[in-house]
C-alpha positions, 0 to 999 in steps of 0.5 A: 373410846375418846372420852375414856382417854381423855379421863385417863388423861385426867387421872395421869395429871392427878398423878403428877404426869404432865403430858395431858396438860400440854396436849389438852391445853394447847389449843385451848390457848390458856395462859397460864397453864390450869393445874387440872384440865379435862376436855370432854365431848360437846361444846357450848356456843356464846352469842350476844344473848348469852347472859352472865349470871351473878349467883350470889349478891356479893360486891366481890362477885358483881365486880368480877361479873361487870369486869368480865362484861366490859373485857369481852366487849372490848376484846370479843365484841360480844356484849353480854348482859349481866343479871342477878338471881338463881343459876340459869340454863345457856348461861355463864354463872359466877357463883361464890360457894363454900362447897366449891370443889377447890380448898385454895383462896385462889382456886376455882372450878370451871365446868363447860358443858352444852348447857352452859358455863359454871365457875365457882370458888371459896373466895373472891380472888379464886372467883375472879381468876375463874372469870379470867380463864373463861375470858381466855376460852371466849377469846381463842382467836382474833374473830369477833362475835360468837364463839364455840367453846368446847366442853371441859372441866378445870380444877385450878389454883396457883403454885405461889402465893407471890406472883408479882412484877415490880415497876420502877417509877422513879427513874422515869415517871409513869401516869396513873392511867398507865400504871392502871393498864399494867395492872389490867394485864397483870390480873389477866396473867393471874399475878397478884403482887405489884411491887412499886418502886417509889424513891431513889436517887433520881426522884421521890414519887410519893406525896407525904404530907408532913414533908412537902419538900420531898415532892416540891424538890425531890420529885424533880430533876434537870436532865443533863442536856436540858434546854438542848436538842428537845431535852426538857428543862426539868423532868419528873412528877409524882403521885398525890395521896389521892392518886395512890388511893385510886391506884390501890383500889384499882389494884385491890378490885383485881385482887392485886396488892401493891407492895410500896418500896421506900428506899433506905439506908442508900438510894436517898439522894432526892430525899437528901436534896429535900432535906439535907438534914437527912444525909450524912454531909450536910449538904444539898445535892441535886436530885441525881441524873445519873444511873447507877450507884450514887453515894448518898445514904441517910444518917443514923441519928434520932431525928432521921429515924423520926422522919422515916417512922413519919413517912412509913406512917403515911406509907402504911395509911395508903397501902394495906399491904402486910409488906413494905418494902425498904429496899436496902440495896447497893448502899455504899458505905463511903459517907458512913465511913467518912463521917465522924458522927456515924463512926461515934453512933457505931462506937456507941452501939458496940458496931464494928463495921458499916454493913453491921450498922446497916443491919442495925438500921434495918432491924430498927425499922423492921421493929417499927413496922412489927408494932404496926402490924406490917412486915418488913422485906427488902432486897438481899443485901439486907442478909449482910448485916447478920441483924434481920428481924426474924419475920423479915422477908428477903427478895434475892436479886443478886442471883439466887444465893440470896434466896438460898441463904435466907431460907436456910436462916428461916426467912421467906424469900421471893425469888427476883434474881438479875439478870434472868427476871430482870425484864429491863434487859432486851429480849434479842440481839436484833438491831432494832431491839429497844433500848435496855441492858445487855446481854439478852434475857430470852422468852424461853430463859423467862419460861425455864427458870427454876423458881425453887433453888434445887439445894433447898430441902423440902422443908426449906422450900417452903419459905419460897413465896414466889417469884417476881419480874423487875421492870428498872426504868433507867432505859425505859423512858416511856410506857411503850418501852415498859410493855415492850420489856415486859410482854411476852415474857410476862406470859412466861412468868405467869406460868412459872409462877401459877402452873404446877411444877412439871407441867413446863412445856415449851412448844405447848406454851409457844403454841398458846401464844398466837391467841394471846397475841391477838388478846394483846392486839385487841388491847392496844398492847405494845408486846414485843415481837423479838422471839419471833422475828426473823433473822436474815443471814448470810456470809457477808465476805463470800458475798462480797467477793462473789456477788452471790449469797446463800441466805439463811432465815431463822427466829429466836423461838424456832417457831412459826412458819417463816415466808419470805420475798425478794421483790421487796412486797411484804411476806404473807403466809401466801409467799414462799415458805421458808425450809432450807437456806437459798441462794441469791445473786446480788443486788436483792432485797429480802424480806421475811416474817413469821406466821402462826399456824392459823396464818396470823402474824408472830412479827412484823417483816424484817428486811435486809438489802444485800448489795455491795453498799449495804454489806460494807455497812453496819450499825453500831448496835451490831458491833461487838465489844472489844475484848476485856469488858463484857458490859453493854447498853442500848441507849438512846441519845437523851436519857428522857427520850420519848421514842424508840429509836434510835439505839446505840450500844455502849460500853460505859467502861471502855469506848471500843467496838470492832467492825468484823472481818470484812473483805477489803479489796477495793475499800478506799475510806470509812464514814462513821455516823457518830452520837454524843450522849451524856456521861450520867452513869454514877459507878461507885467503886467501879469508876476506877475501871473505866479505861482512859486514853490519851488524845492528840486533839482537844476533844479526842479522836475515833481512832482505827486500828487494823486487824486488832486494838493494838494493830497498825492505826489506820485512821484518827478522825478529831472530834468536834467541840461538844459546846458547838456541835450538834448531838449527831455529826458524820466522821469519815477518813481515807483508808490505805489499801488492804487486800483480803478480810480485816478487822477494824477496831474503833476506839473513842479517846474522848476524855473521860470526864466529858461526854460519851460517844457511840457509834450509829453506823459504819460504812466503808466506801470505794 
C-alpha cells in the first residue's frame, strides 16, 4: 500500500500537482526542491568505505567527482575515495550518458537503491547539479560519519536558464578568496550566473592594460573622514587580469558564467577621474566617496567610443560570457544638457532629447558587441531611448514594469526588481539587524516572488530568462556583511529560480532550512538568523505604570519552538516552551531563542531587560521617522566600517525621529547618545527634498518637542564643534514635568551642508 501511494504521488507530480513534492522532499532537506521526486522502500548506507566511481573519463566528470569528495569531507567528515572505471555495487556512481532520462542540458537523474547511488546526465552541468543533490542527501543533519540515504528517484531540471546573483565590488572591495567563497555557495544553490559589478563612480576594479590610470587612480578613493577615528587614508583595490582569469576558471568549474558590468554612460566618475578627457566638463573629479547618483557621464565623441571599445575588447578577452552588461542606469543628463559639444552632436545626429542620445549611445555599443559575437544586457533604463538593439536583453530593476515593456517589445528579460530582490535591504526590523537599506525585505517575500509577471501571455513569458538578486555594497563593507545579507534569502531565490512553478510551499521550505543551516555552520558562512530571531514584546506603558508586564514572544517566520528563561541563563530546548503570553513582575530579564524540531538552534538567543530604566531607554534604530518621509537607512559610523555594530537609523532627507508615547510620570531629564556621520550621499535632483531648519547655535541643536513635531519645545541641546569633538558624544537636558503618556519628537537642526547626525540611544531618567 505504501509503495502504491508513493507511485500515485509521482504520477500526481507528473500531472503538475505539487502536494507530493512538499510531503516527500521536506524531510530530505533538498534545496532547491527537485522537479520530480519519488521515495521508495529501503535505504543505502554511505560510510568511509563507500567509493565515488567515475563511470566516464571526461575532465568535467573528474572535476565534479573531486568537488564532491572535498565537500563531503568538509561538511560530513566522510573521506570517500575516488575511483575510475565501470560502475560497481555499493558506490556513488557519476556518469555522463547521452541516453540519460533527462533532456535539459542542466537536468539530471539520481537514483538511490539499497545497492548504491547512481547519478547520470547528458551534460556536464547536469551531472554537477546531480552531485549537489547527492551532497545534500548525505548532509541531512549536523552529524558526522555514516549516513543512511532513503531509496528514491529524482528527475530534475531548472525552471529558468538565468539563475543569478549580482555582487557589487565597487562600493566595497572583496578579495579573490571571498569571491570564490560566494561562488561556492552559488554552486551549492544551483545558481549559474554571477553578475559582477566592476566599475562605478566609487571605483574602477578591473585592470585594463591599455589604460593603467583606471586602476592607478580610479581604483582608490579618499574616505570622507580619512585619518580620523580609525578611518583609512585611502580605500579601494582592483582585480588584476590574472585575478580575473582565476575567478572565471573557478566559476566555470562550478558551471557558473560570470557576466561583467562596465557602467556607461553614467556612473562614470572613477573613469573620468583617471582620464578627464572621457568626461563632459574637461575637469578631473576625485573618485567619488558619495553613495547615490553622481553626475558624471562619458562624453559622446569618437575618442571616447574608441576608449570604450578598447576596454570592452580586453573585457571580452577575459570573460567568455555571451552577455556583457553595460549598466545604463541612473544617468542623469545635466552635464549633457549643459555641454555645447554634446548639444552640437545631438543636432548633427538629429537627436532631440538626451534620453534618445543615451539610446543612440547604447545602440552603438551594442553593435560593437554584436560584431564580436556578444550580446548587450543593461538595466531597464536602456529602454528609455527607444533605440535598443534588437537582441539586447533587459534587466528589470525599477519594479517589473521594465520586464513587461521589454517582453512586449520582444526583448529577453531578467527579473531583478527593487526592493524585493535587492538583498542590500535588511532582513528584519530588529534592533540588532546589520546595516542596510530599509524597509525590510523578508525571507518569505523572496520565497513568494512571482518570476513571470501575470500580464504576459505564454508567448511573451518565454522572454523571461530568469531571476537575479542583487547585493549592492554601499552598506555592506565586509564580506561578513555580504554573507549576512545573502543568506538564507539565497535559499528562497534558488527555489524560485530552479523549482517548477506551483511547487511553492512555505511550510515545506521552512522545514528544509534547519539542515541547510547546519551546512552553513560547517562551512563557516555568516548566515543571518533574522527570520527566526525572537522578538520579545510587551506594553511598555502598562509595565511602567504597574510594575508588571505581559510578555509576548514571536519570530518573523512563525516557525520553530520558542524556549525562554527568566533567570538570565541561556535558553535551550529543555527550558520552558512558549505557548502563550505570560506575566512577569519587574525587574526581570527574559532571554529567548527558537529551535528546530531536532533541537538545533534556528537563531541566537535574544534578551530583553524589564525594569523601569530599561523601559525608558530605546535604541535610536527603533525610533520611527517623523511623518512626511519614509526614506530610511541603517548606517554604520564609517562608510568603510569593518564591524557589524553599532548601526544607526538615518533619514538623509529629514533628521527627525519620534520617541513613542511613554508614561512620563516621574521623568525629569533626557539623555541622548549621539553620533556624527559623514553626509556622503549624492542625491542628484532629489537634493531639493532635504529639509533645512533654522538653528540658534553655530553647529545646530537637537531639539525635543512634546507629542508632535510642531509641539512645544521641551529641550534644546547644542551640538559640539565637529572639528574639535569625537564622533560619538552625549547630549542631556532637563525636561519639564509631564503626567500620563506623551510622545517626543527629536529633530537635529544642523546645517545640511555639514555632517549628518543620528541617535544611538535615548534614555529618559527620573
